[in-house]
C-alpha positions as CSV (number, residue, x, y, z in Angstrom):
1,M,-9.5,17.1,-6.2
2,R,-10.7,13.4,-6.4
3,R,-10.2,10.6,-4.0
4,Y,-10.9,7.1,-4.8
5,V,-11.9,4.7,-2.4
6,E,-11.3,1.0,-3.9
7,G,-11.4,-1.8,-1.1
8,D,-9.1,-1.5,1.3
9,E,-10.2,-2.3,4.7
10,H,-7.0,-0.8,6.5
11,V,-7.9,3.0,5.4
12,G,-7.7,4.9,8.3
13,E,-7.4,2.2,11.0
14,G,-5.5,3.0,13.8
15,V,-5.4,6.8,13.4
16,E,-6.7,8.9,16.4
17,G,-8.7,12.1,15.0
18,V,-9.2,13.3,11.4
19,S,-7.6,13.3,8.2
20,G,-8.9,15.9,5.6
21,V,-8.3,15.8,1.9
22,P,-9.0,19.1,0.2
23,S,-10.5,19.5,-3.3
24,G,-7.5,22.2,-4.3
25,G,-5.6,24.8,-2.8
26,E,-3.4,24.9,0.4
27,N,-4.8,24.9,4.1
28,D,-6.7,28.0,4.8
29,G,-6.2,27.3,8.6
30,W,-10.1,27.3,8.9
31,N,-11.1,25.0,12.0
32,G,-8.5,22.1,10.3
33,S,-10.3,22.3,7.2
34,H,-8.7,23.3,3.8
35,G,-9.2,23.6,-0.1
36,D,-12.0,25.6,-1.9
37,Q,-14.9,25.7,0.2
38,N,-16.8,26.7,-3.1
39,V,-16.3,23.5,-4.4
40,K,-19.7,21.3,-5.2
41,P,-19.0,18.3,-3.1
42,I,-20.0,15.0,-5.3
43,I,-20.2,11.5,-4.7
44,S,-20.4,9.4,-7.6
45,T,-20.6,5.3,-8.1
46,S,-20.2,5.3,-11.5
47,F,-16.8,3.5,-11.2
48,S,-18.5,0.6,-9.4
49,N,-18.0,-2.7,-11.3
50,S,-18.7,-6.6,-10.7
51,R,-15.4,-6.9,-8.7
52,S,-15.8,-4.0,-6.2
53,D,-17.8,-1.3,-5.3
54,V,-16.1,2.3,-6.3
55,L,-16.9,5.9,-4.6
56,Q,-15.6,8.8,-6.1
57,M,-15.5,12.0,-4.1
58,N,-14.8,15.4,-4.9
59,G,-14.7,18.0,-2.3
60,D,-13.8,18.8,1.3
61,I,-13.1,15.4,2.2
62,R,-12.5,14.2,5.8
63,I,-11.6,10.7,7.2
64,H,-12.3,9.5,10.5
65,G,-10.6,6.1,11.0
66,N,-12.0,5.1,14.4
67,S,-15.3,5.4,13.9
68,S,-14.8,4.1,9.9
69,T,-16.4,7.2,8.6
70,I,-15.9,9.6,5.4
71,F,-17.4,13.1,5.4
72,V,-17.6,15.1,2.6
73,A,-18.4,18.8,3.3
74,A,-21.3,20.7,2.2
75,S,-22.4,23.8,2.5
76,T,-26.1,23.1,2.5
77,L,-27.9,19.6,2.5
78,E,-31.0,18.9,0.4
79,S,-34.4,18.1,2.0
80,D,-35.6,16.1,-0.3
81,D,-36.2,12.6,1.0
82,D,-35.6,11.1,-2.5
83,V,-31.9,12.2,-2.4
84,V,-29.1,9.9,-1.3
85,R,-26.9,11.6,1.5
86,S,-25.1,8.3,2.5
87,W,-23.6,5.2,1.6
88,T,-22.3,2.1,3.3
89,L,-19.8,-0.6,2.0
90,K,-17.5,-2.9,2.8
91,P,-14.3,-1.7,0.9
92,Y,-12.6,-4.9,-0.5
93,A,-11.6,-5.4,-4.1
94,R,-13.2,-8.8,-4.2
95,K,-16.9,-8.3,-2.7
96,G,-17.8,-11.7,-4.1
97,D,-15.6,-13.5,-1.8
98,V,-18.4,-14.1,0.7
99,F,-16.0,-15.4,3.2
100,V,-13.4,-12.5,3.4
101,M,-16.4,-10.0,3.1
102,H,-17.6,-11.1,6.5
103,Y,-14.4,-9.9,8.4
104,V,-14.1,-6.7,6.5
105,R,-15.1,-3.7,8.2
106,K,-18.0,-1.7,6.9
107,W,-17.7,2.0,6.1
108,K,-20.1,4.8,6.0
109,I,-19.7,7.7,3.8
110,K,-21.8,10.8,4.0
111,Y,-22.3,14.3,3.2
112,E,-22.1,16.3,6.2
113,A,-22.8,20.4,6.8
114,I,-19.4,22.3,7.1
115,S,-20.8,23.3,10.7
116,K,-20.7,19.7,12.2
117,L,-17.7,18.4,10.4
118,P,-15.2,17.2,13.0
119,K,-11.7,19.1,13.2
120,C,-8.9,17.6,11.2
121,D,-5.5,17.0,13.1
122,R,-3.6,16.2,9.8
123,N,-3.9,17.9,6.5
124,I,-3.1,16.5,3.1
125,S,-3.0,19.0,0.1
126,V,-1.8,16.8,-2.7
127,P,-4.3,14.8,-4.8
128,A,-4.9,11.6,-3.4
129,V,-5.9,7.5,-4.3
130,V,-6.9,5.6,-1.8
131,F,-7.1,2.1,-2.9
132,S,-6.6,-1.9,-2.3
133,T,-4.2,-3.6,-0.5
134,E,-5.0,-6.3,-3.3
135,F,-2.1,-4.4,-5.6
136,G,-3.5,-5.3,-9.0
137,I,-5.9,-4.1,-11.7
138,H,-7.8,-6.4,-14.2
139,P,-7.1,-4.4,-17.8
140,W,-10.3,-6.4,-19.2
141,E,-12.7,-4.9,-17.0
142,F,-14.0,-1.0,-17.5
143,P,-11.9,1.3,-17.7
144,Y,-9.4,-1.2,-18.9
145,Y,-6.6,0.4,-17.3
146,T,-3.3,-1.5,-16.7
147,M,-1.0,-1.6,-13.9
148,E,1.7,0.4,-16.5
149,D,-0.9,2.8,-17.0
150,F,-1.6,3.4,-13.3
151,R,2.0,3.8,-12.8
152,Q,2.1,6.3,-15.5
153,F,-0.8,8.2,-14.0
154,L,1.3,8.6,-10.7
155,R,4.5,9.6,-12.6
156,S,2.4,12.5,-14.1
157,T,0.7,13.3,-10.7
158,Y,3.6,13.4,-8.5
159,S,5.9,15.3,-11.6
160,L,8.4,12.3,-11.4
161,N,11.4,13.1,-13.8
162,R,13.3,10.1,-13.3
163,K,11.9,7.7,-16.2
164,T,14.6,4.9,-16.2
165,V,17.5,3.5,-14.2
166,T,20.6,5.3,-15.0
167,I,23.7,4.5,-12.9
168,L,26.6,6.9,-12.9
169,N,28.2,5.3,-9.9
170,R,26.7,2.8,-7.2
171,P,23.2,1.4,-7.8
172,R,21.1,3.1,-5.1
173,M,19.0,0.5,-2.9
174,L,16.0,1.4,-0.5
175,I,15.6,-0.8,2.2
176,V,11.8,-0.4,3.5
177,S,12.0,-0.9,7.4
178,R,9.3,-2.1,9.3
179,K,9.1,-1.3,13.4
180,N,6.1,-3.7,14.4
181,S,5.5,-7.0,12.3
182,R,7.8,-8.9,10.1
183,R,10.9,-7.1,11.1
184,L,14.3,-7.4,9.7
185,K,16.0,-8.3,13.2
186,N,19.7,-8.2,11.3
187,E,18.7,-5.0,9.2
188,N,22.6,-3.7,10.2
189,E,24.0,-6.7,8.8
190,V,22.1,-7.2,5.6
191,V,23.1,-3.4,4.9
192,E,26.7,-4.0,5.3
193,M,26.7,-6.7,3.5
194,A,25.3,-5.1,0.4
195,Q,27.4,-2.1,0.7
196,S,30.4,-4.2,0.6
197,L,28.9,-5.7,-2.7
198,G,28.5,-2.1,-4.1
199,F,25.4,-0.9,-3.3
200,D,24.7,2.4,-1.9
201,V,21.9,1.7,0.7
202,I,19.2,3.8,2.5
203,V,17.4,2.5,5.1
204,R,13.9,4.2,5.6
205,E,10.3,3.7,6.7
206,I,7.9,4.8,4.4
207,V,6.0,8.2,5.6
208,H,2.5,9.6,4.9
209,N,3.2,12.1,2.5
210,M,3.1,10.6,-0.6
211,S,4.5,13.7,-2.5
212,I,7.7,13.0,-0.7
213,V,7.6,9.4,-0.8
214,A,7.0,9.4,-4.8
215,K,10.1,11.7,-5.6
216,F,12.0,9.7,-2.7
217,V,11.6,6.6,-4.0
218,N,11.9,7.5,-7.7
219,S,15.6,8.1,-6.9
220,F,16.5,4.2,-6.4
221,D,17.4,1.7,-8.6
222,V,16.7,-1.1,-6.1
223,M,13.9,-1.7,-3.6
224,M,13.9,-4.3,-0.9
225,G,11.9,-5.1,2.1
226,V,10.2,-7.9,3.9
227,H,6.5,-8.4,2.3
228,G,4.2,-5.6,3.5
229,A,2.4,-2.7,2.1
230,G,5.5,-0.9,1.9
231,L,6.5,-2.6,-1.2
232,T,3.3,-1.0,-3.0
233,N,5.8,2.0,-3.2
234,M,7.1,0.5,-6.3
235,V,4.8,2.2,-8.4
236,F,7.3,5.2,-8.2
237,L,10.3,3.5,-9.0
238,P,12.0,4.3,-12.5
239,N,11.8,1.9,-15.8
240,K,14.2,-0.9,-15.2
241,A,14.3,-0.9,-11.6
242,I,14.5,-3.7,-9.5
243,V,12.3,-5.1,-6.4
244,I,13.5,-7.7,-3.6
245,E,10.5,-9.0,-1.7
246,I,11.7,-10.8,1.4
247,I,9.1,-13.4,1.8
248,P,8.6,-14.6,5.6
249,F,8.2,-18.5,6.4
250,G,4.7,-19.5,5.1
251,L,4.1,-16.5,2.7
252,E,5.0,-17.9,-0.5
253,L,1.1,-18.3,-1.4
254,L,0.4,-14.6,-0.9
255,A,3.5,-13.2,-2.3
256,K,2.8,-14.1,-6.3
257,D,-0.4,-12.0,-6.8
258,Y,0.7,-9.4,-4.1
259,F,3.7,-8.2,-5.6
260,K,5.5,-10.5,-8.2
261,L,2.8,-10.3,-11.0
262,P,2.1,-6.2,-10.6
263,A,6.1,-5.8,-10.6
264,K,6.2,-7.7,-14.2
265,E,3.1,-5.7,-15.5
266,M,4.9,-2.5,-14.7
267,K,8.1,-3.7,-16.4
268,L,10.1,-4.1,-13.1
269,S,12.5,-6.7,-12.4
270,Y,11.5,-8.8,-9.5
271,L,13.6,-10.8,-7.3
272,E,12.3,-13.0,-4.1
273,Y,13.9,-14.5,-1.5
274,K,11.9,-17.3,0.5
275,V,12.7,-17.2,4.5
276,G,13.6,-20.6,5.8
277,L,12.2,-22.0,9.0
278,N,15.6,-21.4,10.8
279,E,15.5,-17.6,9.6
280,S,12.1,-17.1,11.3
281,S,11.3,-16.2,15.0
282,L,8.4,-18.7,14.5
283,L,10.9,-21.5,15.3
284,G,10.4,-22.7,18.6
285,K,7.7,-20.8,19.4
286,Y,5.3,-24.2,18.5
287,P,6.0,-28.2,18.9
288,L,8.1,-29.4,16.2
289,D,5.4,-31.5,14.5
290,S,3.0,-28.6,14.5
291,E,1.0,-27.9,11.2
292,V,2.3,-24.2,11.6
293,Y,5.6,-25.7,10.3
294,R,4.3,-28.3,8.2
295,N,1.7,-26.7,6.3
296,P,0.6,-23.1,6.4
297,G,-1.6,-23.4,3.4
298,A,-3.9,-26.1,5.4
299,L,-4.1,-23.5,8.1
300,Q,-4.7,-20.7,5.6
301,K,-7.8,-22.7,4.5
302,K,-9.2,-22.8,7.9
303,G,-9.3,-19.0,8.2
304,F,-7.5,-16.3,7.2
305,L,-7.6,-14.6,10.3
306,G,-5.8,-17.0,12.2
307,F,-3.2,-17.4,9.6
308,R,-2.7,-13.9,9.6
309,S,-2.4,-13.7,13.2
310,I,0.7,-16.3,13.2
311,Y,2.6,-15.5,9.9
312,L,1.7,-11.8,9.3
313,D,1.4,-10.5,12.7
314,N,3.9,-12.6,14.8
315,Q,6.8,-13.2,12.9
316,D,10.0,-11.5,12.3
317,V,13.2,-12.5,10.3
318,N,16.4,-12.9,10.6
319,L,18.3,-13.4,7.0
320,D,20.9,-15.9,6.4
321,C,23.6,-13.4,4.7
322,G,25.4,-16.0,3.2
323,R,22.2,-17.1,1.2
324,F,20.7,-13.8,0.7
325,R,24.1,-12.8,-0.8
326,E,23.1,-14.5,-3.9
327,T,20.1,-12.7,-4.6
328,L,21.9,-9.3,-4.2
329,L,24.1,-10.7,-6.5
330,N,21.2,-11.4,-9.0
331,A,20.3,-7.7,-8.8
332,L,23.6,-6.6,-9.6
333,E,23.9,-8.7,-12.7
334,I,20.4,-7.7,-13.7
335,I,21.5,-3.6,-13.6
336,E,24.9,-4.8,-15.6
337,N,22.7,-6.2,-18.0
338,N,20.2,-3.4,-18.4
C-alpha cells in the first residue's frame, strides 16, 4: 500500500503514541505491527515538484505524532554511506511561501530496523492518502490530475456505489459537528429548523476510519458544517450533492480557496453562509472599535498565528436561524432543480 505525504503540518499532531499504516493485509498482531513484513520498503521523491515536496512511501509505515517522525520498517539497513536513510521536510503545499514555512513544523522520515520500531496503538488497514489541508490541486502541474480525478480515485478506492444524488423521500443532510473551536452553539435549533423544512438530518463528528467515513458521507445529499477540515470529506459525496459552509466572522478571505473552488471543481453545488458579528462569540471580547471587528484582513497580514488564534481557535457561532433559513431553502431549490 502507498501513503503519500504532501504538505500537512497537522499530520499526527496531538496523537499520543504511534499510528501504523500497513502495506497490505490485516493486523497480524505482531507487536502492534501489521501488514506483509516481506514487502520491500520504498521511499521515493519522484512526485516532488516546484510547489511542494512529496514522499511516496511503500511498506510497514508508522507515524509518531509527538516526535514528528514517520518510520518505514526495514528488515535490514544498508551499510553503504551513499544510501539515503532519512529525509526531513516541512510538509506544506506552498514551499515557496517563506513566511508561512517559518511556522510549519519539520518532519523526519526514516528507515528503521523492525526490532527498533515503536509499537502502534492505532492500526489502519486500508489504503491511505495524507494530503495538505490546502484543499486543492493544480491540474497544470505533473501528473496533471484534477480534483475530479482525485475524487474518482477515492470513489474507486473505497468502493463507493452511490454515484449521484437520487432522492426517494426526504433529502439527507449531514451536519459535521465540532467539539473544540468553531462550534455551532445552537446546533439543536438548526437541526429542528432543517427537519421542519423537509430534511432528514444526522449530526456527527467525523471519525478517523476513512473506509467507514467514505461510505457514511456518500449516503448524504447535503453536507453542512462550520469552516474546518471536516468539510474536506465532501470528496466522498455523490455527484450533484450540496456543500453548505458556515463561514465564521473574519474568515471570508479563506473560504474561497479552501472549499468553494474545490467543490465546484468536483461538480458539487456550494452554498456559503457568512456569520455576522452578532452571531459570533467574538462579540464583547474586544472594544467596539477594535481592529478585530473592523479589519480582520489587516490582522491576517500582520501574522497568521495571531489571526488564527482569534478567528479560528477562539470563535464559536450561534446562527440566526431566521437568516440561515434562506440558505436551506436555496439548497432545497437546487435539489428540486437537479
